[in-house]
N, C-alpha and C positions, 0 to 999 in steps of 0.2 A: 474483572468480573466476580467476584470474590461475593459467595453468597448465591451467585447466581447457578442455575442449572445450564453446566456445558451441551449444546448441542454439538454432537457430531453427526457425519454423512461422510460415504463412498464417492469421492468425485476424480470426474478425470479433469487435470488441470494442463492447459494450455497456457506456455512462456512463447516469448517473442521479442525479438531487440534486433533493432536497426543496426547492420554492420559497419562497422568504421563511424559512428554516430558526433563523436566529437572531432574528427580530422574534418568530418563535413562539413559540421556546423561552422569548425574555424576559416573553412574556404570560401563556404557559400550560405552564411545563417539565416539569411531571410528564404532564399530559395528551396533550402533543405526544410524547415520548419513548414514553409507552405507544402512541400509535396508530402510531408508525412500527414499533416492535416488532411489533405486529398486522400493519400490513400485509407486512412482512417473513415472517410466518410464514404468512399464510393467502394472501397473494395472490404474490407476489414470487420466494419459494424456490418454491414447486408449479409456479410458471409456467417457471421456470427445469428445473425436471426436466422438464415433457412437452416443452420447446424444444430438448431434449439443451446447455442452460448452464451453465457451471462457474462457481461465483462465486470471485474473484480475492481482492477484498478489499471490505472495508466502512470508511466511517468513519462520524460522526455523524448524517449527514446522505447521504451518497453510497453508490454502489455501482460496483460494477466486474464484469464478466462476462464470459468465453471462450465463443463458439459455434462449431460445426463451418463451420458456411456463412452468409453475410450474410440468406440467407433466413429462417432460424430466429430468427435477431437482431431481423429487423424483425419476425417474426410475435409474437412475444414481447413486446418494445416496444409496439405496438397491442394485447396484451391486455390489456396493465398498464393503458396510459391507457385503455381501454374500461371496465374494472374503475371504476377512478377517477372517471372521467364519470357512469356511469351510477349509481355506489352514491352519489354527493354525498357523497365524503367530504374532510373537510376539508382535505387535504395536495395539493398539487398537485408534478407529477413535471415535470422537464426530461429526457429523453435523446434524447445522442448516439451514432451507432451508425459506426464505421469498419472498413475491411478492408485489415488491412496487414501487413508482416513484425515479428514479434515475438522477445523472447531468453525461454527458460525457464529457470531453474536447477535445480538439483538438488531444491530442495523445493517445486518446482512456480509457483512465483513467476513473474510474467509483466512484462518491461521492454519498453521503446523507445519511437518516435515513433508507431509503432501506435496504443497507448494513451492519449498523450499527444493524437494528432490528435481521436479518441474523446471526451475529458476536455473541450479546450478546444470541440466541437461542441456538445457538450453546457450548457455555460455561455450559447451564444449563441442555445438554443434556445429558442421559444416556451415559454410555462408552460403543462403540459398537452401540449407537442408532441413530435415527433421532428424530428431534422435527424439526416441521412447526408450521409458523402462521397458525393464523385462515384464512387468504385470501387464502394463501396456499391450506388449508384442502377443503375448499368451491370449489375450481377448479378440485381438484382428487380425490376426494371423491367419491364412486362407480365405476370408472374408471380403480382399482388395486386391485389385488388379493392379499389386506392388509387387517388387521384391523387398526384401531386407537383410541386412550385413552384419552380423554380429558383430558388435566392440569389445565383447566381451566385458569382465568387470571394472567397473571404473571407480575410481577413489575421488569421488568431488568434494569440492570445498567444502569445508564445515558440515560434511555429512560422515558420522562417523562411520556406517558401514556400507560395503562397496554395494555398486548400484550396477545391474546389470544392464548392457544397453543396447540397442539397436537402430543402426540407420536405417531412413525409408528410403529404396531407390525405386523411385518410380517408373526411372528406364530401363531397370533392370531385364525386362524380358522382351526390349527392342534391340535389335541389332539391326548397325553396329553402334549408331552413334549414344544410344542408352548406356553402351557397355562403356565409352570415354568419359560420360559426363556423373560418372559415382568414383570415389575414392575407389583404388585399388584395394583387394586383402591381401592379410599377410603372407606372404609364402610361406612353405614349411621350411627353409632355410634363413638362418640371424640375416637380416638386412638392413641397411645403414642409410641415411641423407649425411650429407656433407653440408654445412650453411656455410657461407662466407665468411671468414674471419672477420672479426673488428679492426678495423685500422685503429691503433692507439697512439702513434707517432705525431699525433698533431699536424701532419702533412698530408693535404689534400691529393697529392702528386703520390703519395704511397698507397695509395687504394688498391692499383694494379700487383704492388708487391704481395700485400694479404688476401686477396683475392687468388695469386699465383700460388701460394703455401697451401690455401687450402685446396684449391685446385690440382695442385701434387697429390697432396694425401689421397683424395677421391682416386685419381687415376691410378695410383698405387692397388688402392684396395679393390678396384674393378678387375685387378687381374685373376685375382683369387675366386677359385670354384665353386667353393663353399658359400661365399656371400653373394648376397643380391643388392647391389649399390646403386641410388638412384643418379642420374643424368645429372650434370653441372647445370644444364639449361633450367632444368626443374627448381632442384634446390636453390638457387642463387637467385629466383626469384624473390626470396622472402631476405636479401637482401635491406638495410636499413629498416626493415620493420618489426616489432615488438611483437612478434607472434607467441604465442603459447607453443612449446616442443609439441605436448600431446596432439593438438590441433596439424603443426607439421608434420608429424609422423600420421597422422589419419590421413590427410590430403594427399600425402606423398605414397602413402603404404609401406612407411620405413618403422621397423621397430624401434630402431636405436636413430640418434639423432648425436649428429658430434657438432658441436659450437665452441668458437675458439677466440684467441685474440692475438696481436702481430703487434708491438712496439720495436721498432727500427730503430737506431738511434747512430750513427756514422757508422761504423764497422761490427758492431753489436747489434744481437736480434734476440728478443722474450718471446716465447710462443706458452700460450697460455690454452688447454682445451679441457673440454669436459665432453662425457660419454653419458649422455642422457637416456635412460628407456620413456620412451613414449607415449606408452598400455598407462602408466601410473607417476609418471615424469622423476620416477627415483634418479640420482646419478650411480652409475654403473664405476665411472672410473672420473680422475682429473688429477691431471699433473701439470708442473710448468717446466719449461727447458729454456737454457740461455745457451751461447755459444756467439761465435764469430761468423760472420757474412759466409765465411770459407765454411761453414760448420751444417750451413741452411740444411742441405743433402740427409745430414746426420741426423738434424733433429729431426725432419719429416720423418725418417723410418723410424724413430723412435718412437714418435707417435703411433706410428700403424703398427710397428711391433707391440705395444702393449692394448691397442685394441682388439688384435688378433687372438692375445693371451686374455683378454676380458672377455671375448664372447666365446672362448675355448672352441677357438677354428682352428684345424688342424692341417698344416701345410704339406702339399707333396713335396719331395728334394728339388723338382724341379722347378714349381713355384716360388720357393726358397731364392731358387738359383735368379730368377728373374725379379723377383721383387726386391730383395735386399742383396743387388750386386754392387760393388764398387762405383758408383758415378763419379768422373772428374768436371770439373769446372773452374770457375771463377766467380764473383761477384757482380764484375762488370757483364760476363757471357751470360748469366741469372738473371739481369738486369734486360738487358737487350730480348731476351727472349720472352720475358714477361710483357717487354711493352708491344713487341712484334705480335701474338698471341693475342693480347687484350684489343689491339687495330684488325686482326684477323674477323674478329667474331661480329664487327658492325657492319660487315659485307657490301663493301662498296666498290669502285673501281680505282676512288684515291684512298680509300683506308688498306685496300691490299697492300697497294704500292707502296705505302709508308710500311705496311709488316714484311714485306720482303726485304725492305733495306735494315729493317732492324734486325731482322732473322739473318742476313747473311750478315750482318756486323759482328753478332755471334757466333757465326760459324766462323768469320776470320782469326778467330782468339780459339776457339775450340773447334775443331774440324767435324769430328766424332759425338758431337752434343745429340742425342738422337732427339730428344724432343724439341728442339730447333729445326730438327732434318723433317720429320715428320710434318711439321707446323709449315716448313718453306714448301714443303712438298705437294700439300692441301691447296696452299697460295697459289703455286705454280699452273696447278689443272684445272684450278677456277680463272686464271687469268686468259690462260688458252681455251678453257669450255667457252666462256662468255668476249672472247676476242678483244681481250685487255692486251693482249700482246700479238703483234702481226705475224711472229713466224711460231704458228700455233704447234707444228710437227714439233721443231726443235723446244718448244715450252713444254710440252709434255715429255719430250726426251729427259729434260733437266728434272722434272717431278719425279721420273721412274729413277734418276741417278741419286737423289736423295733420299728413297725408299732404298733404294741398293746401298747406300752407306749406313743407314740406319741398321739396317739388317746385319752389314759385315761389321759394327761396332756391338750390336746385340741384334742374337738370332732368334730372340723370343721377343721382339716388338711387333707385337700385334698389329699396331697403329703404323705402322708401315705398310703392313698388308691392306691396310684401308686405301692408302694411298695408290698401290698398283691396283687394287678392283677399281677405284675411281677411273683410273686413266684408262686403264683396258678396255672398257667398258665404253669411254667415250670415243675408242679407238677402233671399237665393233670388233675386238678379240675377246667376242663372249667366255669362252670355254676357261681362258686366261685370267675372268677377270673374278667367274665362279670358284677358281680355285683360289685364289688371293682372299677372294671374302669368306671362305669358308674356315683358313688360316687363319684371320683377324678374329672370327667368330669366337673359334677355338680356344686364342689367346686372351682373347679381352672377353672372359664370359658374363661381365657386366656394361660393356662398351655400347653403349646403346648407338654410337657412331659409327660401329663395326655390324651392330644389325639394321640399321638403316641403307647404309651403302652396299652392302651385302643384298639386301632387300630388292635397291633401285636397279642391282645388276641383274638379279631374277627377274625381274619386270621386264627388262628391256632384252631379256634373253628369250622370253616368252613362258616362264613357269610363272605365271600369276598367283596362283595358290601358295607357292613358298613365298612369293615376295609378299604378300598378304600375312602370313604366319611371323614371318622377319619382323616386319612392321608393327605388329601388334607385340612383338617384344620391346621391338624399339621403344613403344608408347608407353609400356607398362614399367621400364626402366627411367623413362620421364615423362612422367603424368600429367605436368604441366605445360611443357612446351611440346606440343600434339603439332601443328602445323607442318613441318617439313616431313614427317614421318604420316601424316594421315594425307598430304596431298597425292603421293604417289601409291595409297593404298586406294583411293579414288579412282587412280587411274587404271589400279589393277581390277578392282571391283569394274570398272566402266567394260576392260574387255574379257571379263567372265558374264556380261550381260547381267551383272546387278545393279542394273541401270539405279534403281531408288537409291539403294546405298551409295553407289557413286557420288549419284545429285546431293545426298544429305550431306556427305562429309565435306565436299566440295563447297558446298554452304558455310558451311562453319568455318571454313580454314578463311573464306573471304569474308567472314564478320571480321577476322583479327588482320586479315591483310588485303584489303578491297581490291589493290591490282595487280595479284600475285596471276601472271598470264598461264601458268600450268595450272589452277585450280580454277581461272574464268574459264579456258581452254576442256579442259574436262568438263566442267559445270555444262559449257554451250552443248557438246556432243552428248552428254546423258539428258538433257534435255530433250531435245531434238529426236534421239531415239525413244525416249517417253512419250512422244507427240505431243510432247507441251511447246509445241514451237513459238506462240508469241512470246513467252519467258525465255527459248533459246534466242531470238532475234533480239529478245531485251539486254542478255548480257552481253550477245555479240556488238551491238551500238554501245555498249558502255567498255569494249575493249577498244574499239576506235576510237573512244572519245579520251581514254588514258594513253591512246599508244596508234597514233592517228595513220602510222606509218607500218599497220603491222600486215604480214605476208602470210598466209596458210602455206605455201610453199617453202618460204624462207623459214618459217617457224618447224616444219615439220624435217628440216634438213639439221637441226641440232636435236634431233631425238633420234638417238643410237640405237634402233629397234633393230634385232636380229633377221624379223621374218618383213617384209614389205607389205604382207596381210594385214600386219598388227597396226602399222603404220598407218594405213590404207582407212582401216576400221576407224582411226580416231581423226582423220582430215577431214573425210567427206562429210560426214554432219556440220562439222566448222563452213565447209563452203554453201552447204544448205542453208544453213543461218542466216547468211547475206555475209560473209566475212572475205575479203577480195583473194583472189588465190592468188 
C-alpha cells in the first residue's frame, strides 16, 4: 500500500470458528463440509444481513465479519449461538468480538490489531460461547438481557498488551438451568483442578495406575479447607484431549491446573508434575519425582506438599495430621485397589462384583487400607440398594463394618462418613444419616461426593431447601459431570413446588442419560402437576418402553422417604399419567 492513502475506521469485528474442526473432518469429512455449508447459507449469512454485518473473510472453519456497532455484533453472535443450541446442531462455534481501529484497503479488505484481538478472543472462548473485549462490554452493558462474566486481563497470543475480556452469559438471569450452563466464576480462595496424568509406560494396562496417582493427589488436596478442588468426574473428562490449560481452567472455574505424567517400569515409578495458572498459562511450579513402587504414597505427598507451599496455603495442625499421615501398603495392595476403584465407577452389576473382588483382595493383604475400605463400603451399599445381593440387611451391615474399620484406622476419614450416611439413608435412619453427612462435609470441604450424598440424605429426610443448597455446592465442585446431583436437585425442587425448574433440570439430565428412571419419573410428575398432560403421558410411555415391568408401587418401595406424604406426592402423578400401580 506504499504511496496510497491509508483508510482507517472504528469497527466491531466478530470472529467465529468451528470447535474441533480437524477431528470432525477426520471422522466425517463430507458430512462436516456439508453441515458447515448449510450453516453458512441458512443461519450465519442471513443473520449477518439482519444485523447489518459484512462478511470479511472465510477459511475452512472460520469466519470474520464487520459490524457498524458492537451491539449489532453481539446480537448477531447471540442469535447464531441460540440457533445452534436450540436445534441441536452437530457443530459448535466459538465467537470472539472486539471493537478497534482497522485499516481498509481499496478492495475492502480489513487489517489491523482490531481484527487480531477478535480472532484471539475467539480462540479462548468456551465452546458454544461468546467472549468480548472490554471495549465491547462498555458499549453493550445494560443494553441486552444477558449477563457478563469478567474473565480478567487475558494475555492473548501475539498480542503484546493484555486485553480485558468478558464472557457473554445469555442464561445468567434464568435459574436454575441457566446457572449451570455458564462457566463458574473463580472463588475467593485458591482453586485447583487435577487433570488425569498421562501414562508414559507404553502399556495401556497401566492407565488405571496413572489415573489412580492423579486421583489420590486430588483426594488429598480436597481435604484442605483453604482450597476449592474440582471433582474427578469433571476434571477427568479432559483425559486424552489436547486442551489449552487456560480453557480448562475457565470451564471448570479453577484458577490453577495440575497436570503430569507417570512412567512405571517394574518396581520403579517416575512422576512429573506441573502447576499452571489458568489465567495466563504461566507455570507456578514443576518438578520430577522418582522412587520404588513402595514409595508411591511418599511421592504423592511430596507433590501435594509442594502445591500447598506454592499456593501459600496455611494448614491447621489437624489438617497436617489428616493429610500427611504415615500410610502403609504394598504395591500389590495399591494395584488391587486401583483396579477395584476403576471397575466401581463403571456402575453395573457385573463391574461392581469384579470391583468387590479386587477390593477384598487388597484388604486381605492390608486390612486397614482406608481407601479400599471406603470404596468397598460404597460398593456393598450399591449392591444392597439395587438388589444385587440377596441378603440386603447383611450387605448393609458389611458396608457399615467397612466404614467403622476405616474410621478406626483414620478417625479423620471423611469418606468413611459418606458410607455411613449412604447406608443409614437407605435403612431409613435419617437422623444418623444427616449426622454422618455433616461430618463428611466438614472433613472433606471440597468433596463433591460428600456434598451430594449429604444432599440426598436431606432430601429423603424432608429438608429440600438444604438438599438443593448442598447439590448446588456439589455441582460447583464438579461443573461438568452434573447429572447425579442435578437429578436429586430436580426432585427436591419438585417437592418445593418449583415445578418449572424441576421439569427443566430433569429434561437436561435425560439429554445425557435418556433412560434414567429417577429423572424420567421426576419429569413425569412435574409435567403432570404443571398440567402438561400430553407430555407427561408421553414420558410415561417412554418409561414403559424402556422398562416394561415398571410398577409405581415397586419403584416407590426403593425410595427411603422419611414422610409418607412426600412419597405419595411423587407417586400420585405417576399413576395419573398412566403408569401401572
